[in-house]
C-alpha positions as a Markdown table, in Angstrom:
| # | Residue | x | y | z |
|---|---|---|---|---|
| 1 | Met | -7.5 | 10.3 | 0.8 |
| 2 | Leu | -5.4 | 7.4 | 2.1 |
| 3 | Ser | -4.1 | 7.4 | 5.7 |
| 4 | Asn | -0.4 | 7.9 | 6.4 |
| 5 | Thr | -0.4 | 4.3 | 7.6 |
| 6 | Cys | -1.6 | 3.1 | 4.2 |
| 7 | Lys | 0.9 | 5.3 | 2.4 |
| 8 | Tyr | 3.7 | 3.8 | 4.5 |
| 9 | Ala | 2.5 | 0.3 | 3.8 |
| 10 | Ile | 2.6 | 0.9 | 0.1 |
| 11 | Arg | 6.0 | 2.4 | 0.2 |
| 12 | Ala | 7.3 | -0.5 | 2.3 |
| 13 | Val | 5.9 | -3.1 | 0.0 |
| 14 | Ile | 7.5 | -1.3 | -3.0 |
| 15 | Tyr | 10.8 | -1.1 | -1.1 |
| 16 | Leu | 10.7 | -4.8 | -0.4 |
| 17 | Ala | 9.9 | -5.6 | -4.0 |
| 18 | Leu | 12.9 | -3.6 | -5.1 |
| 19 | Asn | 15.3 | -4.9 | -2.4 |
| 20 | Ala | 14.3 | -8.3 | -1.0 |
| 21 | Gly | 14.7 | -11.5 | -2.9 |
| 22 | Glu | 13.2 | -14.9 | -2.2 |
| 23 | Glu | 16.1 | -15.8 | 0.0 |
| 24 | Asn | 17.0 | -12.3 | 1.1 |
| 25 | Lys | 14.9 | -10.9 | 3.9 |
| 26 | Ile | 15.3 | -7.3 | 5.0 |
| 27 | Gly | 15.4 | -6.3 | 8.7 |
| 28 | Ile | 12.9 | -3.8 | 10.0 |
| 29 | Arg | 15.6 | -1.3 | 11.1 |
| 30 | Met | 17.0 | -1.1 | 7.6 |
| 31 | Ile | 13.6 | -0.6 | 6.1 |
| 32 | Ser | 12.7 | 2.0 | 8.7 |
| 33 | Lys | 16.0 | 3.9 | 8.2 |
| 34 | Asp | 15.8 | 3.9 | 4.4 |
| 35 | Leu | 12.1 | 5.0 | 4.3 |
| 36 | Asn | 12.4 | 7.3 | 7.3 |
| 37 | Ile | 9.4 | 5.7 | 9.1 |
| 38 | Pro | 9.5 | 5.1 | 12.9 |
| 39 | Thr | 10.5 | 1.5 | 13.6 |
| 40 | Pro | 7.7 | 0.6 | 16.0 |
| 41 | Phe | 5.1 | 2.0 | 13.7 |
| 42 | Leu | 6.5 | 0.3 | 10.7 |
| 43 | Gly | 6.8 | -2.9 | 12.6 |
| 44 | Lys | 3.0 | -2.9 | 13.3 |
| 45 | Ile | 2.3 | -2.2 | 9.6 |
| 46 | Leu | 4.5 | -5.0 | 8.4 |
| 47 | Gln | 3.2 | -7.5 | 10.9 |
| 48 | Thr | -0.3 | -6.7 | 9.7 |
| 49 | Leu | 0.6 | -7.2 | 6.1 |
| 50 | Ala | 2.4 | -10.5 | 7.0 |
| 51 | Lys | -0.6 | -11.7 | 8.9 |
| 52 | His | -2.6 | -11.3 | 5.7 |
| 53 | Lys | 0.1 | -13.2 | 3.8 |
| 54 | Leu | 1.0 | -10.1 | 1.7 |
| 55 | Leu | 4.5 | -10.3 | 3.2 |
| 56 | Ser | 6.6 | -13.1 | 4.6 |
| 57 | Ser | 8.3 | -12.7 | 7.9 |
| 58 | Thr | 11.2 | -14.6 | 9.4 |
| 59 | Lys | 12.3 | -14.2 | 13.0 |
| 60 | Gly | 15.8 | -14.4 | 14.4 |
| 61 | Pro | 19.2 | -12.7 | 13.8 |
| 62 | His | 19.0 | -13.2 | 10.1 |
| 63 | Gly | 15.3 | -12.6 | 9.8 |
| 64 | Gly | 13.3 | -9.9 | 8.3 |
| 65 | Phe | 10.6 | -9.3 | 5.8 |
| 66 | Gly | 10.1 | -10.1 | 2.1 |
| 67 | Leu | 7.1 | -10.4 | -0.2 |
| 68 | Gly | 4.6 | -13.1 | 0.5 |
| 69 | Arg | 3.8 | -13.5 | -3.2 |
| 70 | Lys | 5.0 | -12.1 | -6.5 |
| 71 | Ala | 5.0 | -8.4 | -6.9 |
| 72 | Glu | 2.9 | -8.7 | -10.0 |
| 73 | Glu | 0.2 | -10.4 | -8.0 |
| 74 | Ile | 0.0 | -7.7 | -5.3 |
| 75 | Lys | -2.4 | -4.9 | -6.3 |
| 76 | Leu | -2.5 | -1.6 | -4.6 |
| 77 | Ile | -6.1 | -2.4 | -3.6 |
| 78 | Asp | -4.9 | -5.4 | -1.6 |
| 79 | Ile | -2.8 | -3.1 | 0.6 |
| 80 | Val | -5.6 | -0.5 | 0.9 |
| 81 | Asp | -8.1 | -3.2 | 1.9 |
| 82 | Ile | -5.8 | -4.5 | 4.7 |
| 83 | Ile | -4.9 | -1.1 | 6.1 |
| 84 | Asp | -7.7 | 1.4 | 5.4 |
| 85 | Gly | -10.5 | -0.7 | 4.0 |
| 86 | Gln | -12.5 | 0.5 | 1.0 |
| 87 | Asp | -14.5 | 3.2 | 2.8 |
| 88 | Val | -12.4 | 5.8 | 1.0 |
| 89 | Phe | -14.2 | 4.8 | -2.2 |
| 90 | Lys | -17.6 | 5.1 | -0.7 |
| 91 | Gln | -17.5 | 8.1 | 1.6 |
| 92 | Cys | -18.9 | 11.4 | 0.6 |
| 93 | Leu | -16.5 | 14.2 | 0.2 |
| 94 | Ile | -18.7 | 16.7 | 2.1 |
| 95 | Lys | -21.1 | 14.7 | 4.3 |
| 96 | Leu | -20.1 | 12.4 | 7.1 |
| 97 | Gln | -22.2 | 9.5 | 5.7 |
| 98 | Glu | -22.3 | 8.0 | 2.3 |
| 99 | Cys | -24.3 | 10.1 | -0.2 |
| 100 | Asn | -26.1 | 8.5 | -3.1 |
| 101 | Glu | -28.0 | 9.1 | -6.3 |
| 102 | Lys | -31.2 | 9.7 | -4.3 |
| 103 | Glu | -29.7 | 12.1 | -1.9 |
| 104 | Pro | -26.5 | 13.5 | -3.6 |
| 105 | Cys | -24.3 | 16.1 | -2.1 |
| 106 | Ser | -23.3 | 19.2 | -4.1 |
| 107 | Val | -20.2 | 17.5 | -5.5 |
| 108 | His | -21.5 | 14.0 | -5.7 |
| 109 | Tyr | -21.5 | 13.6 | -9.5 |
| 110 | Lys | -18.1 | 15.3 | -10.0 |
| 111 | Tyr | -16.5 | 13.3 | -7.2 |
| 112 | Ser | -18.1 | 10.0 | -8.0 |
| 113 | Glu | -16.2 | 9.9 | -11.3 |
| 114 | Ile | -12.9 | 10.6 | -9.6 |
| 115 | Arg | -13.6 | 8.1 | -6.9 |
| 116 | Glu | -14.4 | 5.4 | -9.5 |
| 117 | Asn | -11.2 | 6.2 | -11.5 |
| 118 | Leu | -9.1 | 6.0 | -8.3 |
| 119 | Leu | -10.7 | 2.6 | -7.4 |
| 120 | Asn | -10.0 | 1.3 | -10.9 |
| 121 | Leu | -6.4 | 2.5 | -10.6 |
| 122 | Phe | -5.9 | 0.7 | -7.3 |
| 123 | Arg | -7.5 | -2.5 | -8.6 |
| 124 | Asn | -5.4 | -2.6 | -11.8 |
| 125 | Gln | -2.0 | -1.2 | -10.6 |
| 126 | Ser | 0.3 | -3.9 | -9.2 |
| 127 | Ile | 3.4 | -3.5 | -7.1 |
| 128 | Gly | 5.3 | -5.2 | -10.0 |
| 129 | Asn | 4.2 | -2.5 | -12.4 |
| 130 | Leu | 5.3 | 0.3 | -10.1 |
| 131 | Val | 8.7 | -1.4 | -9.5 |
| 132 | Asp | 9.2 | -1.8 | -13.2 |
| 133 | Glu | 8.5 | 1.9 | -13.7 |
| 134 | Ile | 10.9 | 2.8 | -10.9 |
| 135 | Ile | 13.6 | 0.6 | -12.4 |
| 136 | Glu | 13.1 | 1.9 | -15.9 |
| 137 | Gly | 13.3 | 5.4 | -14.6 |
| 138 | Lys | 16.2 | 4.5 | -12.3 |
| 139 | Asn | 14.5 | 6.6 | -9.6 |
| 140 | Lys | 14.2 | 4.9 | -6.2 |
| 141 | Ser | 14.1 | 8.3 | -4.4 |
| 142 | Asn | 10.4 | 8.5 | -5.1 |
| 143 | Leu | 9.6 | 6.2 | -2.2 |
């Protein structure tokens, strides 16, 4: 459902929440290496997130990326909005255009519930919650 770009963005924000501090920025090469994401591609993603103030960016030899606000304040929907937009929560599973109650597709009623649950999850789940779960489970390899 989400683009690879959006998945990479979510992984990168979680990584920064786990590893960067207010004073500690992490360089793009390290993030790229640790997450196994091509550096130029990751650079574009992180710059986009920084442009929208989700991340902070510092240039120079000791520069890098960090969170632009507290992890608890960053919801998954914020990242999805910036990278993919919310079309994924409106598009029909079968048709090319949006289906509706008046002209439903054959899976409209089954899929609309799933789509609504997914939207609610993304609206309510913060990066801070995910980081807490990772720390409690001591499992950073899920990135």
